[in-house]
Phi, psi and omega in degrees: 000135182280140178285351180262124178239139180301322180291327176292319178298317179296320179295320178295317179296320178295317178296320179297319177296320177299318178295319179299315179295322178296316178296319179297316179297321178296316179296317179293326176298316177297317178297319179297317179297320179294319178296317178298319177298314180298319177297319178297317179297317179296315179300313180297316180297317179296316180296316179293322178298317178296316180294321180293319179294319180295326181267354181076013181258095185266346182264119178231152179290088183287332182298318180297319179293322179295319179294318179296319178296313180299321178296318178295317178298316180299316180299316179297312180297318181295316179295318179296316179298319180295319179294318178295319179299316180298318180293318180293320178298318179296318179294319179297316180297321177294317178299318179298318177297319179296317179296317180296321177297320177298314180298317179298318179294321179297314180298318182295324184258007183290138178288161179299142179092003181255025182299323180295319179293319178298315179296319178296317179297315180294319179290328177294318178296317179295319179294318179296320179295318178296319178296316178300316179299321178297314179297319180296317178295319178296319179296320178294319178295319179297318178295321178294319178297317179297318178299314181296318179295320179296316180298318179296315180296317180295319178295319179294319181291327180292329180285338183281000000 
C-alpha cells in the first residue's frame, strides 16, 4: 500500500492555501495599519500647518513628532512581523509533523534491506530541522538587535 493518497494530497494543498491566505491577510493588515497611520500624520500635519501659518508660529518641535511617527511605524512593523513569525512557525511545526508521519509510515512499510535509505531519510529530516532552528534563532537575534537599536535611537532623539 502506498503512503501517498490523493485525498491526503488534496488536504495538504488545501491547508497550504489556507496558510497562504492567512499570511497574506496578516501582511495586508499591517499594510493597512501603516497606511492609516500615514493618513493620520498627513491630516495632523496639514491641520497644524494651517494653524501655525494663521498664528504666525512656523517653528514646531518636529523631532518629537518624527520620533513618535517612527515609533508607531516600528510598532506596526514589529507586530506584523511577530504575527507572521507565529504563523510560519505553526505551519512549519505542522509540516514537520507531517514529514515525520511520512517517515514513520515509510519506515513501517520499508522492505527488508532498505535500512540505509531509512537512516538517510531520518538523518535528512533531522538535519533540515536543525537548519531551520538555526535560521529561526538567527532571525530572533536579528530582531532583538533591531529592537535595541531602535530603542537607543529613539531615546537619543527624544533627548535632543
